[in-house]
Structures are given as structure tokens and as C-alpha cells.
C-alpha atoms as one frame of an Amber mdcrd trajectory, in Angstrom:
protein
 -34.752 -40.473  25.338 -38.190 -41.266  23.935 -38.832 -40.347  20.310 -42.371
 -39.966  18.909 -42.964 -42.991  16.745 -39.943 -44.883  18.122 -36.196 -44.663
  17.503 -35.133 -42.960  14.286 -34.494 -45.560  11.610 -36.111 -48.349  13.642
 -38.426 -49.110  10.783 -37.207 -48.387   7.266 -40.488 -48.804   5.558 -41.549
 -46.577   2.731 -42.833 -43.884   5.082 -39.775 -44.105   7.338 -37.413 -43.855
   4.360 -39.219 -40.815   3.049 -39.163 -39.230   6.510 -35.433 -39.728   6.846
 -34.887 -38.312   3.378 -36.874 -35.214   4.268 -34.982 -34.865   7.578 -31.652
 -35.100   5.755 -32.745 -32.602   3.110 -33.997 -30.274   5.811 -30.684 -30.344
   7.635 -28.780 -29.789   4.400 -30.974 -26.841   3.376 -30.686 -25.355   6.860
 -26.902 -25.672   6.705 -26.787 -23.993   3.289 -29.027 -21.163   4.448 -26.961
 -20.619   7.594 -23.724 -20.635   5.600 -25.143 -18.180   3.072 -26.411 -15.912
   5.849 -23.001 -16.006   7.552 -21.314 -15.008   4.295 -23.808 -12.220   3.678
 -23.515 -10.877   7.227 -19.726 -11.069   6.999 -19.793  -9.177   3.704 -22.114
  -6.529   5.166 -20.284  -5.994   8.451 -18.311  -2.862   9.232 -14.541  -3.339
   9.207 -13.108  -1.754  12.346  -9.714  -0.131  11.870  -6.907   1.020  14.152
  -4.739   3.782  12.720  -1.172   3.438  13.963   0.351   6.850  13.447  -1.152
  10.322  13.219   1.100  12.198  10.839   1.341  12.896   7.106   0.557   9.380
   5.820  -2.213   8.820   8.364  -3.879  12.016   7.110  -3.799  10.753   3.521
  -5.127   7.357   4.665  -8.048   9.089   6.364  -8.733  11.068   3.186  -8.741
   7.806   1.250 -10.966   6.011   3.755 -13.658   8.704   3.909 -15.183   7.438
   0.649 -14.827   3.725   1.477 -18.106   2.189   2.683 -18.592  -0.145   5.659
 -15.453   0.783   7.587 -14.747   2.792  10.698 -11.483   3.990  12.216 -12.209
   3.422  15.902  -8.856   4.348  17.441  -5.692   6.224  16.531  -2.427   5.377
  18.254   0.522   7.728  18.342   3.655   8.133  20.415   2.452  11.689  21.072
  -1.022  12.170  22.562  -1.441  15.700  21.191  -0.776  14.465  17.656  -3.269
  11.628  18.051  -5.921  13.981  19.414  -5.424  16.385  16.542  -6.069  13.655
  13.935  -8.962  12.237  15.980 -10.595  15.640  16.261 -10.256  16.372  12.559
 -11.748  13.041  11.471 -14.105  12.154  14.315 -12.114   9.147  15.533 -13.675
   8.185  18.883 -10.568   7.003  20.754  -6.907   7.920  21.025  -4.112   5.878
  22.559  -0.430   6.122  23.378  -0.259   2.509  24.611   0.686   0.334  21.636
   0.493  -2.993  23.463  -3.011  -2.225  24.745  -4.137  -1.166  21.270  -2.807
  -4.383  19.749  -4.392  -6.502  22.500  -7.903  -5.281  21.689 -10.198  -7.965
  20.286 -12.524  -5.605  18.405 -10.116  -4.463  15.653 -10.244  -6.070  12.201
  -7.356  -4.228  10.556  -4.317  -2.273  11.705  -2.900   0.392   9.380   0.806
   1.058   9.952   1.246   4.726   9.052   4.503   5.216  10.906   8.102   6.305
  10.237  10.347   3.718   8.554  12.253   2.897  11.731   9.082   1.640  13.452
   7.714  -0.595  10.687   9.445  -3.840  11.620   8.893  -3.561  15.371   5.186
  -2.839  15.032   4.520  -5.339  12.225   6.178  -8.185  14.156   4.215  -7.305
  17.308   0.983  -7.357  15.331   1.873 -10.669  13.710   2.642 -12.295  17.062
  -0.807 -11.188  18.225  -2.255 -12.576  14.955  -3.558  -9.230  13.748  -4.344
  -8.337  10.123  -2.173  -5.463   8.970  -1.309  -3.084   6.149   1.992  -1.188
   6.090   2.950   1.964   4.251   5.966   2.095   1.955   8.830   1.248   2.098
   8.146  -2.010   3.896  11.520  -2.049   5.655  14.593   0.127   5.799  16.353
  -2.711   4.032  15.663  -6.221   2.749  16.608  -7.831   6.057  13.912  -5.921
   7.940  11.379  -6.565   5.183  12.163 -10.297   5.257  11.599 -10.422   9.028
   8.233  -8.722   8.574   7.253 -11.095   5.767   8.292 -14.165   7.755   6.334
 -12.954  10.786   3.028 -12.474   8.964   3.385 -15.692   6.991   4.065 -17.673
  10.152   1.066 -16.059  11.862  -1.204 -16.678   8.878  -2.622 -13.149   8.938
  -3.633 -10.826   6.120  -0.827  -8.461   5.111  -1.017  -5.620   2.611   1.710
  -3.407   1.177   0.298   0.090   0.763   2.084   1.155  -2.427  -0.174   3.918
  -3.701   1.370   4.189  -7.166  -0.065   0.905  -8.444  -3.527   1.857  -7.158
  -3.541   5.299  -8.797  -6.349   5.374 -11.401  -4.055   6.530 -14.228  -1.565
   3.746 -13.505  -4.320   1.134 -13.173  -5.762   2.239 -16.520  -2.300   2.034
 -18.085  -2.041  -1.510 -16.762  -5.372  -2.408 -18.348  -4.182  -1.139 -21.726
  -0.985  -3.189 -21.377  -2.866  -6.372 -20.360  -5.226  -5.978 -23.331  -2.238
  -5.994 -25.686  -2.687  -2.359 -26.684   1.020  -1.508 -26.813   2.397  -4.986
 -27.436   5.276  -6.254 -25.314   6.607  -3.740 -22.821  10.224  -2.868 -23.624
  11.081   0.141 -21.495   9.548   1.940 -18.522  10.600   5.361 -17.262   9.280
   6.611 -13.923   9.953   9.911 -12.191   9.058  11.114  -8.702  10.439  14.313
  -7.265   9.898  17.287  -4.947  12.103  19.559  -2.860  12.454  17.306   0.153
  10.577  15.416   2.874   8.132  16.905   5.352   9.434  15.354   8.600  12.896
  15.656  10.218  13.462  11.907  10.581  13.536  11.482   6.777  16.826  13.416
   6.672  18.487  11.034   9.161  19.891   8.216   7.020  20.022   5.803   9.965
  16.424   6.387  11.034  15.036   6.450   7.499  17.265   3.725   6.060  18.292
   5.796   3.053  17.547   8.928   1.086  15.559   9.755  -2.033  16.062   6.271
  -3.509  14.382   4.504  -0.593  11.794   7.227  -0.026  10.637   7.635  -3.623
  12.351   4.987  -5.704  10.128   2.370  -4.060   7.170   3.885  -5.984   8.982
   3.766  -9.323  10.204   0.200  -8.813   6.785  -1.183  -8.002   5.282   0.716
 -10.924   7.815  -0.973 -13.218   6.959  -4.413 -11.809   3.287  -3.628 -12.363
   3.830  -2.552 -15.975   6.149  -5.418 -16.936   4.177  -8.021 -14.972   5.251
  -9.542 -11.685   5.970 -12.874 -13.374   8.972 -11.260 -15.091  11.789 -11.082
 -12.570  14.236  -8.166 -12.188  17.771  -9.526 -12.529  20.258  -6.662 -12.128
  20.500  -2.946 -11.427  22.921  -0.082 -11.965  22.509   3.112  -9.956  24.025
   6.528  -9.289  23.199   8.676  -6.310  24.637  11.771  -4.663  23.815  14.629
  -2.308  23.667  17.553  -4.699  22.037  20.206  -2.521  20.847  19.221   0.965
  24.279  18.607   2.507  23.319  20.741   5.495  20.439  18.373   6.288  21.513
  14.848   5.366  24.340  12.549   4.397  21.879  10.461   2.375  21.455  10.867
  -1.375  19.030  13.579  -2.485  19.094  12.472  -6.147  19.227   9.040  -7.760
  19.150   7.531 -11.231  18.828   3.771 -11.653  18.387   1.245 -14.443  16.824
  -2.140 -13.731  17.079  -4.982 -16.239  14.345  -7.619 -16.276  14.631 -11.271
 -17.236  12.985 -10.696 -20.633  15.472  -7.956 -21.498  13.125  -5.105 -20.612
  14.532  -1.983 -18.949  13.093   0.166 -16.170  14.625   3.605 -15.704  13.871
   5.550 -12.537  14.783   9.083 -11.552  14.014  10.464  -8.103  14.907  13.765
  -6.500  14.632  15.755  -3.296  15.805  18.892  -5.136  12.995  19.399  -7.640
  11.156  22.704  -7.280   7.455  23.277  -7.812   5.840  20.526  -5.749   5.339
  16.821  -6.319   6.132  15.544  -9.822   4.754  12.083 -10.705   5.224  10.730
 -14.210   5.460   7.401 -16.032   6.280   6.410 -19.593   5.657   2.863 -20.832
   7.033   2.015 -24.266   6.053  -1.200 -26.034   6.464  -2.865 -29.408   3.139
  -1.443 -30.618   2.672   1.801 -28.738   3.367   3.930 -25.701   1.532   5.218
 -22.606   2.219   8.412 -20.646   0.885   9.319 -17.200   1.326  12.708 -15.508
  -0.964  13.320 -12.559   0.596  16.437 -11.021   1.773  18.563 -13.964  -0.867
  17.577 -16.507  -3.837  18.425 -14.289  -7.381  19.150 -15.423  -7.296  22.670
 -13.946  -4.868  25.545 -14.386  -5.101  29.027 -12.895  -3.270  32.348 -12.670
  -3.728  34.138  -9.341  -2.256  37.299  -7.836  -3.718  36.337  -4.471  -3.458
  33.014  -2.677  -5.076  30.119  -4.517  -4.982  27.949  -1.371  -3.611  24.432
  -1.280  -2.214  23.438  -4.687  -0.356  20.124  -4.520   1.603  17.962  -2.108
   4.831  19.782  -1.180   3.885  22.736  -3.367   6.074  25.806  -2.833   3.853
  28.592  -4.162   0.121  29.327  -4.312   0.367  32.389  -6.559   1.027  32.980
 -10.236   0.364  30.119 -12.618  -0.719  27.124 -10.544  -1.948  23.615 -11.334
  -4.030  22.394  -8.394  -4.521  18.627  -8.124  -8.204  17.875  -7.451  -8.894
  15.058  -4.974  -5.296  14.026  -4.316  -6.341  10.962  -2.309  -8.057   9.599
  -5.427  -5.399  10.719  -7.921  -2.478   9.255  -5.966  -4.236   5.955  -5.216
  -4.973   6.271  -1.491  -8.715   5.806  -1.884  -8.400   2.772  -4.173  -5.851
   1.007  -1.991  -7.835   1.601   1.201 -11.005   0.327  -0.474  -9.118  -2.745
  -1.686  -7.619  -3.596   1.706 -10.938  -3.118   3.518 -12.655  -5.413   1.014
  -9.909  -8.016   1.421 -10.451  -8.082   5.190 -14.224  -8.290   4.829 -14.143
 -11.015   2.185 -11.089 -12.932   3.387  -9.116 -12.300   0.175  -5.380 -11.922
  -0.341  -4.445  -8.334  -1.288  -2.862  -7.768  -4.692   0.015  -5.992  -2.925
   1.443  -7.941   0.005   4.533  -7.870   2.195   6.210 -10.079  -0.399   5.971
  -7.238  -2.912   7.436  -4.838  -0.370  10.260  -7.305   0.266  11.049  -7.543
  -3.465  11.223  -3.745  -3.678  13.609  -3.625  -0.709  15.836  -6.277  -2.305
  16.067  -4.204  -5.502  16.818  -1.020  -3.543  19.560  -2.757  -1.544  21.156
  -3.871  -4.812  20.902  -0.299  -6.133  22.710   1.032  -3.063  25.452  -1.533
  -3.638  25.701  -0.335  -7.228  26.108   3.276  -6.089  29.218   2.195  -4.202
  30.634  -0.274  -6.726  29.741   1.815  -9.811  28.772  -1.332 -11.693  25.806
  -3.607 -12.362  24.703  -5.511  -9.252  22.730  -8.754  -9.230  19.237  -8.765
  -7.745  18.952 -11.977  -5.718  15.394 -12.947  -4.804
């Protein structure tokens, strides 16, 4: 090939040296500009999402996503076409599918949201991992620690993004409590009490202990456990747990526990106390107390609402699993924000766009499952059980 002025570098005189320097600088600047443009375009691009599931959790995920910029749910998969079409129609999702393998095989999806019953989590997560697909799974991660470990191993081996969608630690009140703790406002955390209760699950499979993996402890205790880890700090390991559980009311529906109390001891001596119930009237009850050496924090997002009303007629929707819409009512405004759905969806979308590791991953879900397994052992043994991580 002929080059104007001869071969590059043939003459390294003053002019030639300057020319080469300029050529090198030009290439370097071009590379920097291209890299910067790629990063900007990546940051600006729309994250395309597949919703796996079309039931209760999927509805809350859609409510959370509606205020998250630069994302689009492009397909909803469900085992039942009518259910998928109902969600798609309500939220303007352009495609529905009942073919899971085809949905996973698509090359235009950036993130898969697993909004499915407990008994499908492992199967779907492992399939996604084998196809090297980024994924976020609702709580609990697995029905037990063994399933959760398989899911964690699969995503780690595949090298894909994995997020654990534990709403409690994304709820604004809980996040603000964490900020106060991290700033030293209440000193060292000594004791955490968390409560979650209502009068029972919304779907039949929850009542089947084999399909669900457990009862109220697994269903709701997972929230309380992760809240405690968040308040104490994940660097402080849980070491043992003592738990009681029984079926106090719903014996006609389940052989799983409908009430549980548990105490978790952490390595620094701190105590987390959780109480969960499927027999609590009046709708969802979410509360936390964090007691430290220099103060205390209290959160109550469903009973201590910013609006209260007395109505003889229907007041409309009041709160998740609410049982009455008349009389004195405390509606929860913007539940998706209050419970943490919007914040967690925003976080996971940003992590996909920016290539960041989520602050809640499958490892966190695995830890929660390990603690719950130990609590179930304690229910049977009626003694403290070691938490082995």
C-alpha cells in the first residue's frame, strides 16, 4: 500500500516526529470520545423488561415501575394466557406469552423479573442463568436454603446480574431509619423488633405447605429478617435462633403455621425479635422498632398513615388485604412507594443500565432462607438452633 509521503515512521525528523505524536494523540482522543459516547448511550438506553408472572406481585411491580424512567415492560409471561392478557391490557404491555423457553430465548430483553409462586422460583431462575439472563426474584428466594443455594450458584456461575426483591429494605421509612443508624443517631443497635401481619394470603397455593415451602414464617418472616440485617448491618452475622410457631386458626386451610415468634441473636450480642401472623384482622400491619444505646426509631407505614377517615359509605380501596372500607379507615396513599416497590424497581433498572451490583442479591436471599430453616428446626426442637452460613 502506498502512503502519501512514504511509509509511516520512515523518516523520524522533527516534522515526522510531530506528525506521529499528533496521530497518536488523535487516536487516543477518538478512543476516549467513543468510550464516553458508549457510556452515555448505555446510560440513556431504555431497559427492556420481561415480567414473569401476572398475579399479585406482578401487579405491584408494575405499579412500582410506572414511575421509573427509561424502562419498558415488553412482554408478560404467565402459565395462563387469560391472566397474562389481563395484566397486559391494564398496563399496556405489548406482548403476552405462555411459552417460557421462547421468552427466555429472546435476545432483546435486558432484565427478567420473577414474580411467580415460590415453587417456581428455582426452576425459572436456573433456566435464566443457563441462558445468561439478568434476573430479579421476589421473596422468599427459595422454599428452603437448598433451593436458594442452587439459585445463587447458578447465577454466580453464569456471571449474570441477580437481585433479591425484598421490598422492606427499600421502603422509604426503613431506608430513612437506616440513614439515622449509619449517622450514629441512636448509637449501637441493641434490639430490633419487626412485625408483619394480616388475615391470610391471597392465593390458594400459599396455604399448601409443600408448594409454598412453609407458612407465615416463610411468607412474612423473610421481610422481618432482612430488615433486622439491614438495621444491624450485614457485616454482623446472625449466629442462632429460637422460634415458636403454630396453627392457631386456619386449620381448615393449612397444616403450616399461621403465627410465629422468633428471636435471632447476632454475633455482637444484638437481638432481633420478629412476630408474624396470618390471623391479624384489619389489613396489613407493618411495623419496626430499632433500639440503640443512644436512642430509638419507630416505623409504622400502615397504621400510622397520613390520612384517616370515617365513612358510612364505601371509601374504596384502603390497604393491602384490608377487610373493611367503612367506619374509621386509614387508607395508605401510594402503596407501591410506601412498601418499597418503586424504589427497588428503580434500583434494579439502574443496576442493569449501569452495570452495577444490586444492594440486595441472591446471596441475601440465601442468608434469609438459612435463618428461616434454622427457625423451623427450632420450632421442632424447642431450643436455640445454630445458624450456619
